[in-house]
N, C-alpha and C positions, 0 to 999 in steps of 0.2 A: 689515461688514458692517450693513444696515438691519434690525435685530431685524424690526419689523413685516411688511416685505416678503417675509420669512423665513418668518415666520409663518404670511402668506395663503399662499405657495406650499403651507404645509405641509396646510394644511385642506385645500385645493383637491384634491390629491393623498388626504388623506382620506375627503373626500366622493364622488370617484368611488372608489374603494377599496371604500366603502362601500356605492357602488349595483349596482357590479360583482362586487361579493364576495355579495352577496344575490341578484343575477341566476345568477351561475354554482350558489349553495348551490340555486336552486331547481329548478333545471337536474340537482341530483344530483353535481354538478360539485364539487371544493374549490373554497373561497374567494379559497386562495389564487390560484388561475389570474386572477381576477378581480383581486390586488391587482396583478398582476406587471402585466395587460391595459392597469390602469389610470396606471401609469409609462410604459407603451409610446407610450400614446396621449397623453400630457400632457407626456411627454420634449421633449428639445430636436429631437430626430428624426424627428418626426411633428407636431403643433398648438403644438408649443412654447409652452404655460401656463404652465409653470412654468422661470423664469431663473434661479433661485439653487439649480443640481442640486448642487455642489459643498459648501456650506453644509446643505442637507439631507442630501446622502449619511452626511456625518463625524454627525449628528445618526441618522440611521443604525442606524451603526454600532453605538451603545449597543443597538440593538436585537439586533445578535448577540451582544454579551456578556451581556445575560440572557438569552436564549434560551441560553446555554451553563451560566448560571449552572446554570438549572431542569432540567437535561439533568444536569448536576453531581451534583444533588439527588437524582435517581434512580439514581444508583450505588452504593447499601450494597452492601457484597460478600458481603450473604446474598441480593438478589437477581441478581445475576451469577449464584450459583453455581447459583441455580435455571435457570437459561437451561441449564446443560449444557454437556458440552464442544463439541459438531456446533454449536451456535451461536456457542460462543467460539473455539474453536479457528479455526472455519470464517471465523468475521469477522475475523480475525485476518489468515488467509491470503490471503482474499480482497484486505484493501487492500495485500498484499503481493505477489502474482502479480497484478492488476489493475494496478497501479504498474508494474511490472515490464513487463508484455504493451505497455502505453499508451505507456510509455516508448520501446518496441523499434520500435514499428509509424511511432512518430514520427519515431527517425533513421532508417529506411526511407524517409522523404519526405525527409530533407534537416538535418533541426533538430540543432543544438548539442546536448550532452548534458546540459547544462541546464536550456534549452528541453524535452528530452524528457522528463527526469524529472519538471518542474511541469508538464507534459500529462500526465504518468500519475497522478501524485498530484491534479490534477483531477477527473479521468475515476472513479477510484477511490471516490469517494464518492458514495453517494444521500442519496433527502433524507428527511430522518427527518420534518419537519414534513407533509408531505405520505401518506408511504405510512401511519405509524401513524393519522392521520386518517382514511381510510379504511376502514383495517382496522378501527378500532374501529367505525364509522360501520356499515357489515359485516356486524359481531359475529365478524370471522374471526381477532381478535386472539388470539385461544387456539387456534387450529387448527394442527396441526402445520409447516401451510408459515408461519401466520402470529408464530407462536411463536421458528423459527428465522432469521426476517425481522428480528424484533428484536431478537435477539441479535448479526445482523450489522450493525443496524444503529447498535447500544447500542456495540460494537467500534469504528466510524467514526467514531463521536462521539467516541471516547477519540482517534482517529488523527488528529484532526483539531489537537488540541494539537501535535504532533512536525510534522507536515508545513507547518503555519503557518510554525516554525522553520526549516524544512528549504527551502519557496521564500523567506523571507527571507532566508536564509543563500548561497542559487543567485543572488539578484538582487546581490548583493554582483561577482559574476564575476571573483574575483580567484583564483587558482593553486590546488590542491588543497590545499598548508599554509595559505594564508589560508583556505578556507572552514573547515579543519579548527581554523583560534585564533578563527573565528567561532563554530563551532560549541561548540566550548570555552567560552567566552565568556558564550554565550546560554545551557550548560544551568547554568553557572555562579551565574546569575544568576536564572537557573528554581528553581534550591535557596535561594537566599536569601527568592525572594518564598515559596514553600512554607513554608520555616520559618515568618517573618513571620506568613503566614495561619493557620498550623497553631497556635503561639502563642494568635494573636487569637482565633479563633474556635474552638478545641477548651477552652479556658479560662477567655476572657474573656466571649465575645457569651454561651455558654448561662447563666451565673451572671446577666448581665444579662437574659438571657429570664423570670430566676425571682422579678425585682422582682412585687412584688404590683402595685405602679404599674400595670406592662405591662398589666394583667390585666382594670385597671379601667376604662383608655380603651384601645380599641380601634385610636384613631390611633398610642401610640406604637408597636406593634407592626410596623406597616405600614413605620411611619418607619425604624425598625430593618434592616425587612428590604429597603430600598429603600437603607436606607445602606450593608450587608454587598454588596450587591450589586452598586453600581454604586463604590462604593469600593475591592471588591478588581479591578476593572479598572482603575481608575486607578491604583492602586499598580504595576499591571503595566506600564502605559503609562507612568509616572514612572521605570522599571528599563530601559525601551527592549527590553520584550519586549510581545507583543500582547495589547490589555485583555482578549481572549477568553480567552486562557494563566490571566489571574489569576481570569476569573471562573469558571470551567471547577472551576479548583484548589478554590476559595474552595465551592463546593458540594459537590462527592465531601469534603470535609472535614465539613464540614457534615450529609452525606447519613445517616450515622448515630446522629446528633442525634434526639433526639423532636420535637423542632421542624420537621423539616426539610419536612413536609408544610404545616405553615400559615405558614412564610416563603414555600414556592412561592404557594403560594394568597394571601397579602397581596401582592405583589409582581405577579398574575396582573395585570392591567388596567394598568400602566405597562405589561408585556412586550408584550401585545398589542398596543397604542397603537405601541411602536417597533420589535415586529415587522411590521407590517404596513406603517410606513412604511418600513421593511428591503425588503421585499420589493416595495414600488411604486417605491423608488430602482433595484432593480436593474431593473427592468422597461425605467426611463426608459433605462436602456445600451442598447436594443437599437434597432434601426434597421429600422425597415420595408423603405424602399427598396432596403437593402446584402441585407436577405436575400430579394426579391425580385429583385434583379439576380443572386445568389449561392445558388438555391435546389438547384439539380442540387446542390454542396460541404455545403451545410447538411444534405440530407434523407441525401445519404450517409454524413456524420459521422454522426446519429442513427441511421441505421442501426445502422452500427458498435456502438454504445453500447449500446444496447437490447439485438442480438442478442450480442455479444460479453460483455456483463456477466453476462446470464441464463446463459448457456454455462458463463463461468467460473464461477460461484457451482453453478451444479448438478455441474459435475463435481468442486468441491468438498465442498459437501456430500452427492455421492455417498461419496466415500473416507470420511465418518464414520458411512454404512450408513445413510443416508436412502435410503426407498423414490426411485424417477425423479421419479415424482409431485409430491411432496414437494419435493424438492432444486430442481425445472424450477420449481413454482409461486412459491418462496419467492423464484428467478434472477430469475422473472419479473414481479413485484413491484415488485424492486428496481433494472429496466433504464433506470435517470435519471441525470444528475448531479443535486448536488443543492446547498443555498442555500450550504453552508460552501463549496462548492466559488467561486461569485462572491467570497468572502473569499478565498480564495487566486490565484483571479484576478487581483483585485482588488490583491495582493503585490506579484504576479509582474507586474504591466502596466507597459510603458516599458522592463522590463529584460530577463526571459527571455520574457515572453511579449510581442510586436508587437503594434501595434496591428490591426493586419488579422488575424491570429490571434485576437485579445483578441476584436473583434468577431464572428470566425465563433464560437468558443469559446460567447460569449454568445448567439446568435441559435440554436445546435445545444440547450445549456440548457437556455433556457427553452420550446424545443419539445420537449424530453422531461420535463417537467413537465407541460408542457397534456396530452400521451400520455400521463401516469403514472392517472389515475382511468381509465384504458379497459384498462390492462396488471393494474392490481388486481383490478379486474373481472371481465376474461377468465384472470387467473391459473389459478385449479383446476381450471377446463374446459379452457381450452386447452394447458395440463400433459398433462391424460389422454388428449385427442387426439394431442397429438405423442408421445406415449411408446405409444398403442394403432399408432398408424403405422407407428412406427418397429419395435414389436416385431414386424409382419405382416411388416416390411422383413426381420427375422431380425437385426436390426442389434444389437438388445438383447435384456434379459429383463424386460419391461414389472413382473412381481411384481405388488403389490398398489397397485392403482389407485385406484377411487372409496372404499371402503371406508376405505383408510388416511388420505383427508384429511376425513374428517368430523372436526367441533368435538367436543375434548373435553367429557365430562360436566359441567355445573355441580357444585361442590362444596356439603356441605351447610355451607354457610356463612353465616353470621348479624349481623349489626352491629347492636351497641345504639349509642344516641347518649344520650347524657349519661349519668356515670358519680358521681352522687351516691348515696346510701343507695337509689334503688329502683334505681338501672339497677346497682348492685353485687351487688342482692338477685337480679334476673334473671341475672347474671352467672357467681353461684355456682349458681344451678339449671341453665344450660346447659353449665357449663364440665365436666360428666361425661356429657351426653349428646349433645352436637353437635361432629361433627369441626374446627368453627374460628370461632372468635365474636372478634371484632373489635372495639373500641369507638375511641370518638371523643369528646372534651372539651376545652374550653379549660385544665381545670386543671392544671397543671403534675407534680401527682402522680399522672395519669393512668398512665402508663406502669408505677411502681410499684407501683398498687395493682391493676392487669388483671394485672401478671407474677402476685402471690401468687394470682391464681387461672388460673392458667395462660393466660390471653387476650392476645392480643394489642393493645398500645393504641397509640392517634394522637392527639396532641395537638394539635386542628384545630377550625376554626370548622365547623359542619354547613351552615352557613345558606349556605355559598360552594361552587360545583359544582367545581373542583380538590379539596375535602379530600375529599367526595364519592366523589368521580371515583378520584381515588388508591387510598382504601379497598375499592373493588371493588364498589360500589354496584349496578353492572349485573350483573354477574352474583351475586347472594346469592340467597339462597334468602327469606329475610326480612329487617325491618328493626323497628326495637325504639324510639319515641322515647320518651326518659322526660325531656326538661327541661322544668324547672317552666315554667316562662315562658310561657305561650299564645302568646303573637305568633310568639315563634321555633318553637316549636313546628308552630303551624300555615304558617311559612316551609318549615321544614325538611322537611315534608311534602307538600307543592306540588311544589320541589324534585325530590325524591327520584321522586314520581312524573312529575315530566318528564322528569327521565333514565334511569328502568328502568318503565315502565307496566308492566311483568308481577310488579313484586318485590311481595309479601306485607307490607303495612305496620301495625302496632300502634303506637298514639299514645295516651300518658297527654292527660289533660283535665285539668287539677290545679284548675279552677274548670268549673262547670255547665254558665253562657252558652256557652263557646266550643266545648262538644261538637259542636254542628253545624257551625260554622266549619273543625274538624280535620276531622271527617269528610269535610264539602264539598271539603275541599283534596287529598283521595286517599287518605285510611285508611282499610283495609278493617275493621278494630276499633278501635274508641276505647275505653278504660277512663276513664270519668266519675267524679271521685276523689271526688267530695262525693256524689255517691250512693254509691259506694261503703261510703264511710264512714258513712252514715245505714246503710246495708242493714246492716254490722256493729255498730253502737251497739244496733241494733232488735234484731240478733239476741241481742247480749249483755243486754239487756234481758229478753228475751221468758225467757231461758237464768234470769236472776235471780226472776224471777216462776215459774217454775216450781220451781224450787229453795227457794225461800219458802212455795208452797204445799204439798210434799213434806214439810216441815218442821212446817207445821203441822198435816197429816194424821196424820203420825206422832205428835205430841202428842195 
């Protein structure tokens, strides 16, 4: 392939994604819709500005691998346990039930068993990227329906790995015995992959990350993070497995590491680039002319997906004793087909999924993603309306409605940024009075030092938004910035203020000349270190003078 022609196509796609993504953001919609629209408009089925579609799609697949790698980094067992049985059990049940119902409906329309199962797997997944972004932006991620939607999405993301294997095996079109053999082979190589990654990432990478040279030069940890994410995807591909499988497993193994947050932040830029390219390449699969000519079929499938998934999740979450409004609101939020469904569709294309069916599924999926911002926005009120309406008809017992959907109160959560001597003194004083104190510092010894004080320590660069968001800056009661570097302190204060406009910020100014800069950046209180030292020195001097005068008077 001509590298420069492919590069030109990528630049055109990214430029269009930038413009349309910004437009969607201005209209309070997900920028992902702009990325999809950019691909559709510039793709071979519309304006045909992009010619090397297959090469661009191959590169975009790396975006899926890195996205799953970062999702895997979120899967620490402690976080999963906090989601509760309704989210975890409900998420597992939702994938299985939706797959089964979807496959059953597909078989009613005359499809083969293999094709029906593949379709069921496609519709079982919702959009993690779209829904979570919208819930966070609407401050509903900690609401009752938001937490359960998050739990179901995380379980769906875990299910991506076996579903990819399943669709791959179904695509072989062999006998039941041959399918069993293929599954066994895939599982065998998956076990080998897990063993290799476990040894490399549990024992080798953490020790490399502790090298002092890596913390003197910030470029080296970034390179190591990228090599880890893409290297695990390459290793999985070499074993004949999905690259996304290796990336996801690598992320899960590293999730318990104190370096997980910083690794996620370090690959953030390249992940954003490749994921944007991925959604744009998905948009290129859309065919506006085919969509217009088959509009009734597309809209029928879209309605079946939105209503069907909302009802399935509603019923499943009700079995875990959630109120009707919470269960239905979570179901409405997840009433779409997700980004990983595109991966499954691409795996099954030409084997278990015909070209006509592929185009129908892609068209319906893109349409559900366009509807997602409206579904998430309407979910709380629409669920209350439906439950009250059905309650008036005596079809259900509405129970609690509005009060139960309120957002959970913010904890007394305080974040200390910088855990040198000053930060440790602050941590000692807060450990007995605050409900929850988190610490962020780049020093590898941070988790151990903070654990001794009963605090939660995270290794990370607080000048990066991903690190602050993962630490919970948007829900914190106060942020204390103790880093000695004035430039870093200014950058951190400004970033915290942009992410959490209402949080109270107390910052340290090591030198007096930076006092105004830090306060202008958004700090409510700035401790002027030089002025404070001067005050303490003067106080000690006055104490000395008074002591001398007292002795002289006594004599």
